[in-house]
C-alpha positions in Angstrom: 97.1 122.3 74.6 100.8 123.1 74.3 103.2 120.6 75.7 106.8 120.9 76.7 108.2 118.6 73.9 106.0 120.4 71.3 107.2 123.9 72.4 110.9 122.9 72.5 110.7 121.2 69.2 109.1 124.5 67.8 111.6 126.5 69.6 114.5 124.5 67.9 112.9 125.0 64.4 112.8 128.8 65.1 116.3 128.9 66.6 117.9 127.3 63.6 115.8 129.5 61.3 117.2 132.6 63.1 120.7 131.0 62.7 120.2 130.4 59.1 118.7 133.9 58.5 121.7 135.4 60.3 124.1 133.5 58.0 122.6 134.9 54.8 121.6 138.3 56.3 121.6 140.5 59.3 119.4 139.3 62.4 119.3 142.0 65.2 120.6 140.6 68.6 117.3 141.8 70.1 115.5 139.3 68.2 117.5 136.4 69.8 116.8 137.9 73.1 113.0 138.1 72.3 113.0 134.5 71.2 114.8 133.2 74.3 112.5 135.4 76.7 109.4 134.0 75.0 110.7 130.5 75.4 111.4 131.1 79.0 108.2 132.5 79.9 106.2 129.8 78.3 108.3 127.1 80.1 108.0 129.0 83.5 104.2 129.3 83.1 104.0 125.7 82.2 105.9 124.6 85.0 104.1 126.6 87.8 100.5 126.0 86.3 99.8 122.3 87.1 96.4 122.7 85.3 98.0 123.1 82.0 99.5 119.6 81.9 102.6 121.1 80.3 105.2 118.7 81.5 103.1 115.8 82.6 99.3 114.6 82.9 97.8 115.6 86.1 94.2 114.9 87.0 92.7 118.3 87.7 88.9 117.6 87.6 86.2 115.4 86.3 83.5 117.2 84.7 81.9 114.0 83.1 81.1 112.8 86.5 77.2 112.1 86.8 76.6 112.7 90.5 76.8 116.3 92.0 80.2 115.7 93.5 83.2 118.0 94.1 86.4 117.1 96.2 87.9 119.1 98.9 91.6 118.5 99.2 94.3 119.6 101.8 97.9 119.8 101.3 101.0 120.1 103.8 99.4 118.2 106.9 99.1 116.7 109.3 99.2 119.6 111.5 98.5 118.8 115.2 96.5 122.1 115.7 94.6 122.5 112.4 94.0 119.1 111.0 91.8 117.8 113.8 89.7 120.9 113.5 89.4 120.2 109.9 88.3 116.7 110.5 85.8 117.7 113.0 84.2 120.1 110.4 84.1 117.6 107.8 82.5 115.1 110.2 79.9 117.7 111.2 78.8 118.1 107.7 79.1 114.6 106.6 81.8 115.6 103.9 84.7 113.6 102.8 88.0 114.9 101.7 91.6 113.9 100.6 94.6 114.8 102.4 98.1 115.2 100.7 100.6 114.5 103.5 104.2 115.6 104.0 106.3 112.7 105.0 108.3 114.6 107.9 104.9 115.6 109.3 103.4 112.2 108.9 106.2 110.8 111.0 105.4 112.9 113.9 101.6 112.6 114.1 100.6 109.0 112.9 97.6 109.2 115.3 96.3 112.0 113.1 96.6 110.0 109.9 94.8 107.0 111.6 91.9 109.4 112.3 91.9 110.6 108.8 91.7 107.1 107.3 89.2 105.8 110.1 86.7 108.8 109.1 86.5 107.8 105.7 88.9 110.2 104.0 91.6 109.4 101.7 95.5 110.3 101.6 98.1 111.0 99.1 101.8 111.7 98.9 103.1 115.4 98.9 106.8 114.7 99.2 108.9 114.1 102.3 110.4 117.6 102.8 108.2 119.9 100.9 111.3 121.9 100.2 111.2 125.3 98.4 113.6 123.9 96.1 111.7 120.7 95.1 111.4 122.1 91.6 115.2 121.9 91.0 115.5 118.3 92.5 117.1 115.6 90.2 114.9 112.8 89.2 116.7 110.6 91.7 115.9 113.0 94.6 112.3 113.5 93.6 111.7 109.6 93.4 113.5 109.1 96.8 111.3 111.7 98.6 108.2 109.9 97.2 109.5 106.6 98.2 110.4 107.7 101.7 107.0 109.2 102.2 105.3 106.1 100.9 107.4 103.9 103.2 106.3 106.2 106.2 102.6 106.0 105.4 102.8 102.3 104.7 104.2 101.7 108.0 101.4 103.8 109.7 98.3 102.7 107.5 99.5 99.6 105.7 98.6 101.3 102.4 100.8 101.9 99.5 100.1 105.4 98.2 99.3 106.0 94.4 98.1 109.6 94.4 100.8 112.4 94.6 100.6 116.3 94.5 103.7 118.2 93.7 104.7 120.7 96.2 103.6 124.2 95.0 102.1 122.4 91.8 105.3 122.5 90.2 106.0 120.1 87.4 109.1 119.6 85.2 110.8 116.7 83.1 112.6 115.4 86.3 109.3 115.1 88.3 107.7 113.4 85.2 110.7 110.9 85.1 110.5 110.3 88.9 106.6 109.6 88.6 107.2 107.1 86.0 109.8 105.4 88.3 107.5 105.3 91.4 104.1 104.8 89.6 102.3 107.6 91.1 99.6 109.6 89.5 99.9 113.4 89.8 96.7 115.1 91.3 96.1 118.8 90.6 93.2 121.1 91.1 90.6 123.3 89.3 90.0 125.6 92.1 93.1 127.2 93.8 91.9 128.9 97.2 95.3 130.8 97.7 94.4 130.3 101.5 98.1 130.6 102.3 98.3 134.1 101.1 97.2 137.4 102.8 93.8 137.2 101.1 90.8 137.6 103.4 88.5 134.8 104.4 85.9 136.4 102.3 88.0 136.7 99.2 89.3 133.1 99.5 85.9 131.8 99.9 84.7 133.7 96.9 87.4 132.4 94.7 86.3 128.8 95.7 82.6 129.3 95.3 82.6 131.3 92.2 81.4 129.1 89.2 81.9 126.1 91.4 80.5 123.2 89.8 80.4 119.2 89.8 83.7 117.7 89.2 85.8 120.5 90.6 88.8 119.7 92.9 89.5 122.4 95.5 92.8 123.1 96.9 93.1 123.9 100.6 95.8 123.6 103.2 95.3 122.3 106.8 97.8 124.5 108.2 96.1 127.8 109.4 93.1 129.0 111.3 92.0 131.0 108.4 91.6 128.0 106.2 89.3 126.3 109.1 87.1 129.4 109.1 86.9 129.4 105.1 86.2 125.5 105.3 83.3 126.1 107.8 81.8 128.6 105.3 82.4 126.4 102.5 80.7 123.3 103.9 77.8 125.7 104.8 77.5 126.8 101.1 77.7 123.4 99.4 74.1 122.5 100.0 72.8 125.6 98.2 74.9 124.6 95.3 73.6 120.9 95.5 77.2 119.7 95.8 78.7 117.1 98.1 82.3 116.7 98.9 84.0 113.3 98.3 87.6 112.0 98.4 89.3 113.0 95.2 89.8 109.4 94.2 86.1 108.8 94.1 85.6 111.9 92.1 88.1 110.9 89.6 87.2 107.2 89.8 90.7 106.0 90.3 92.4 103.7 93.0 94.3 105.7 95.7 96.3 102.9 97.0 98.1 100.0 95.2 
């Protein structure tokens, strides 16, 4: 797999090669433009595709697991209207999941977080603000958001969170440095449902269940009624696949808390 530093090192070699060629001959301007465009596109794709592990190592699946386990994960909660419905469905189907919580939401609804823990699910950090500009934050600001959310959740649960899911799945060198500072492990996914888009419930469910196999990590959001409907159908489907949902830390065989 290509990595950020490998691509940048290669880009520097190509760039100086173009400069050298331009010194001894005529290099058309469009070639420089094409070079920059290709570098930008590779970097953008790597930054927005957490599964590529372009900037940092994220745990996106565990296909070596012996049990027929997958993990359903939820981002952006807790939500006072949706999260309880999600928890009720999980309880009804004896399924366990993981919730990546936004700090500012956790402050408002600590009782939901208590319920999540009490019912056997695990929790992770999903930043404090979930700002649309999170990918442009400095290393210091990213670290501050993670520490603030950890502090909030520790006060509620007495647990020090180790798992982190970057908002929007965006990664970059600043986030990598921040995680090194805070000690969090980035958790990605192998099945992106796109449940926050205009896709129908049927298409979202098909995205999830198509080629679903043990070791997969499913990304959902406990923020809309559509997700609740998809979750219900998903939980009804899992037995036919002989699959069971467990918390993501159990799937990945890691410790969720310090």
